[in-house]
N, C-alpha and C positions, 0 to 999 in steps of 0.2 A: 598856199596858206590853204588847208581844208578849212572850211566853214563847218565846223562841230555840230552846228545845232541842225545841218541838214542830215545827220547822222542819228539823231534822237530817236527813241523807240524802235530801233530797229536791233533784232538778234545779234548778239557779240559777232557771231561768224558771219554777217551780212554786212555788219561795219567793217569788218576786216577786209571784205573783200572789196567793199565802196572805196576803202583808204588805198588799197593797192592799185585800183583803178585809176584813182584822181591821181595819186603821188608819181605816175610812171606814165602818163597822160595814155592810159588804154593799154600800154604793152602787157603788162602782166594782166590786170583783172579781165581783158576781151575775153580771152579764152580762159573760161573759168573751169578748174579741175571739180566737177561735182561728185567725184568721188566720196569728198566729205558729207556728202548727204545721202550716199547711196546710188549716185547716178552713174552714168556709163562711162565718164570720162569728161574730156574738154569741150566746153559747148559753148558758144557764142553768146556774150553779154553785152549789154549795153545800159547806162546810165539813164534813168528816167526822171526828170524833175517837174513835180506838179504842184499846183498851188493848193493848199488845204482848205476846202469848201466851207470849213466851220470856222476854222482858226487863221486863215488868210495865209498861214507862214509856208513857204518853201517845202515840199516832202520830198527827198532823193530816195531812189531806189533801184539796186542792179536788177534787171530782168533778162532771162533768155529771150533771145530775138531770130528772125528769121529776115531774109529780103524779099521783096517783091517789086513787080514795075513802079508800083506808087509810093514805093518807100520802106520803111522797116515795119516788122509786124511783131507784135508782143500777146500774150494770151493771159487773160485773168482769170487764172485757174484759182489759187488761193487755196490749191493742193486738194480741191474738190469739196470744200467747206459748202455749206449752204448758202452763205452770203457772199455777195463780191468784196474783193479786195478794197481796201480805202484808197489806194492810188488810182483805181479805176472808176469810183464814184467821183474823186476829184477832177478827173479828167472829160467826165460825163458833164459836170457843172461848167467846168472851164476849160474846154479842149486844146487851150493854146498852152504848149508845154515846151522844156527844154530837153534835150537830147544830146548824149555823147556817145559816139561809135568810135571804139580806139580814140585818137587825137582829134576825131572832128566833133565840134561841138556846133548846133542848130537849135533854133526855133522849128518846130513843128506843129501843125495840126491834127489832133487825133480824131480818128472816126471808127465807128463801130462797123466792121463788115457785114454784110448781110447775105442771105439766099447763098447762090452759088459761088459767088466770091468766099464768103465764109468757109464753104465747105472745102474748096479749094486751099485756101489758105490753112484751115484748120488740119488738113491731110499733110501739108508743108510743115508745120509746125510739129505735128506727132513725129515726123521724119527726124526733127531736131530734139524732140524729148519726148520719147514712149510713152511717158509716164502720163502726160496729158488724158491719154485714153482711160486708164484707170481712175482719173480723177472726175472725168465727165462720168464714169460709172456710179461714181460714190454721191453725186448729188443731183437734184430734181433740175435745177436752172441751167440752162445753156450757158455753156461757159464762153464769154465774149472772146472775140479775135479783134484785136484792135490794130488799125494801121496808122502810123505815124507818118505825115505827109509834110517833108520839109517847105518850109515857106519863105 
């Protein structure tokens, strides 16, 4: 049974994606068909659950991810908006998060990659979702690259 409150405030297409992920233990939602938003086709997605820094409520969101030696990597792009996404602000305040990759559900600690590690992981993530380059060009903020390490 899906806790529908975790999907609140999400656009309908994201709710559908999250539901397909949750209802099939990640078998369907893991490789998301990004053509629905003009993307290149199937890309790997995970489910990230953060704790709202203002509300104290759990917030779930499907995100494109990559893997590295330390764990999984997500990018706080918000499509190149001038402000950080809410999920990123939430995990900065409380880095203990829940992650689901396919059927594998676990607790993780989030940290923002810096310096050479950030550059290397950024390049890797641009290989997964090329639009990140355009997103960075649209904003003055450095888009954070976040590593989610299993605890």
